[in-house]
N, C-alpha and C positions, 0 to 999 in steps of 0.2 A: 466366225465370220457371218454365220446364218442370222444370227440375232441382229447384227449390225445391218446386214442386207435388208432385212424386213422391218426395221425400225419405223415406227410411224412418225411422221412430222406434220407440221402444220404449215400452210402457204406462208405464214409470216415468221417462221422460225428463221435464224441466221445462223450459218456454219462458219467458223473461223478455222481455217486450214493452215498448215505451216510445217516446214521441215523444223525439228526442235531447235531451240535458241536463236529464233528469227524474230523475236518480239511477241510471243503468243501472249504472254500474260498482259503486257502493255496494250495490245490491240484488243484484248478481251475486256480490258478495264474501259478503255475509249467506247467500245460497242455497248457495254453495259450502260454507260452513262448516256449514251445517244438514245438507246432503246427506251430507258426509262426517264429521259428528260430530267436528269439529275447530275450532281457532282460528289453523290456518296459513292463510297468505295465498295466493290463487289466483295461478298465473304466468300470463302473458299467451300464451294458445294460440289457434291458428285454429279449434279445434274449440268455443271458447266462442261463436263467432258463427254463427247460423244460415245465413245467405247463404254463408259462406266454407265451412263444413262441407258444404253442399249441393253446392259445386262443387269441393271438395277432392279430392285424390287419395290422401289417407292413409288408412289403414284407420281404422275406427271403434274407439275405445278400448273396452274390456270396461266393462261396468255402466252404470248411468244417467248421462246426460249433461245438462248445462245449456246451453240454446242461447238466446243474446240475440239480439234482432232489434228493428229500428224499423218493420218492415213493419206495414201494416193487418192487421186480422183475417181479412178476405176473402182475403188473399195468403198465409196460412200454408199450410204442406203439408197434403194432405188427411188424412194419417194423424193429425194433431193432432186432428181431429174424429172420425175413425172410431175411434181408440183412446182418446178422451177424455184426452188428455194434460194434466195439470196446467199452468196458465198463471199466471204472475204479470204484472199490467199496472201498471206504476209511472207515475205522473202528478205534475205539479207545476204550482203557479200561473203562468199564462202569463207574468206579468211578470218574475219571476224567471228562468224557463225561457228567456225570449227574450234576456235580457241574457246569460246563460251561453252561449247558442247563439252569439251575436254574437261574443263574446270568443274562443270556440272556433274558429268559422268564419275570422274574422279573423287569427287566430294560427298556425293549423296550416300547415305546408309540405308534408305528404304527399300531400295532395289539393288541387285548386284552391282557394286560400283566397279569402274574401270581402274585397274591396279597398275597399268603400266605407265610409261613416261609419255610426255607430249610427243616425242619422235616416233614411238610405237603407235600412237593414236593417229598421228598425221599420216603414216604408212597404211593404217587400217582405212582411213577415210579416202585415201586415194586409190584403195583397190576395191574393197567390198562395201565400205561403209560400216556404221555401228547400228544403234537402234534405227529402224526405219530405212535402212539401206542406204543406197548410193545417193549422195546429194544432187548430183547432175540429172539422174534419172527422175528423182522427185521433182525438181523444179521444171525440167522440161515437160514432163507429163502434165503439170499443171498449166504450164504456159500454152500447151496445145489446147487443153480444155478451155483457158480463156480465150483463145483465138476462135474457138468453135461456139463459145457461149458467152460473149462479151457482155450480154443484157444482164447475165446473172451471176458472173464472177469478176471481182474487184481486185486489181493487184495493190497490196499495201507494202511499198517499199520501206524498209526500216529506216535506211539513211535519210531518204526524203522525209519521212515523219520527224526525223531529228533535225533536218534543216528547215522545215517549214510546217511545224505540226499544225497550227491553225488551218492553213490551206489544205492539208492532206485530210483533216477531220472533216472540213466543210464539203470536200469531195466525196468522203465516205457518207456523210450525212445525205447529200443529194442522191448518191447512188442507191441508198437504202429507202429513199422517199420519205424520211421523216421530217425533213424542212425545219430542224430545230433554229437554225438560225446562226449568224456569226457569233452573237453574244455568248450563248452556251458553248459554241466550239471553243471559243478563247478561254472560258473557264475550265471546260474539260482539258485543254491542252496545259494550263497551268497546274492543275490537280494531278495530270499524268506525267508531269516531269518525273524524271528518274529519282532524284532525290525526294520529291514528295511521296511517290508510291512507295519507295524503300523504307521511309519512316512511318507511313500508314499501315502498310501490308504486313511487315515482319511481326510488330506485336499483335496484329489482328489474327494470325494464324501461327501461333508458336508450335503447333504439331508438325506443321509443314516447314517452317523457316528456323526452327529451333535445334538444339543439339541432340534431340531424339532423331532427327532426320539427317543431320549433317556430321561429318567428321570434323574434329577440333582444328580450327585453323582454316577451314574451307571457306571460299567466300559467299556460299548458299546461293539460293536463286538469283538475287539482285546483286550482280558482281560489279560491273562497271557502266555498262551501257554506253560505251563510247564507240565512235568510228575510228579505226585506225590503230586499235590497241594490238592488232595481229603484228605490229613491227616489233612488239616487245617479246614475241614468242617465235615467230618464223625466222628460220636462218635464210640467208641468201639463197642458198641451194633450194631450200623448200619452196620459197616464194617463187623462184624461177620454174621450178617443177610444176607447181599448180598454176602458174601463168600459161605455161605451154598447153596443158590439159584444157584449161578453161577456153583458150583461144580456139581449140579444136572442136571440144564437145558443144561450146556455145556459139559456134560460128553464125547460126541461124537465128538465135535468140535476139528478140527486140525489147527484152526487159532491160531498164537501165540498172546497171551496178556501179556503186560508188565505194571506193576503197579507203578514202581518206578525206 
């Protein structure tokens, strides 16, 4: 963590933070298009990931960079706070997030995959969490940071992006001070529709999206991108169990959560 803590950043860099499976690739693509004033798709580069960039040996590319991470707020590089680097925090309702997370962890081959059932995974998420820990702790820590640093941290709600992509992209554009305008935001929204991104990104990165990285029959990174798919996975008991914990743990949260 020392290398991450002391990683050098520019004032105009952007950090994209999220709990896994909360729209990271989607928001990363939107940010790339906004930053570079284009509708071209981003290639898969190590420099896109904060942890990889911190430990990487490649020289930093010129110009502002976007660094994606699943780290909690307190683990960001010191310069993120010192230089007031703009941060986008994307989040998603926990039911769809956990279902997507399970399919990802169960299907990937590049890292140790999760071999248990959905029921086992649900229990793990309700107790200790999986990679990157407890969902509630992650979201609440970032919400506290947003409350304290609203000028440099922007919340990007997955479901609001689905329901009003142009409006949300325009808000992101204004927050970053890029002022690209509505026309580009509309083009970006269309280019970043789930079906368009899936069709463009999977052939672009076969090592990441192909059979080398994923078990046969697994949905791979771009699975469904829907709101409410959790209903096909959660039992009534599981849904009620999470609802009760959500009501208690998120009682003081002001973030909007949309489950269908």
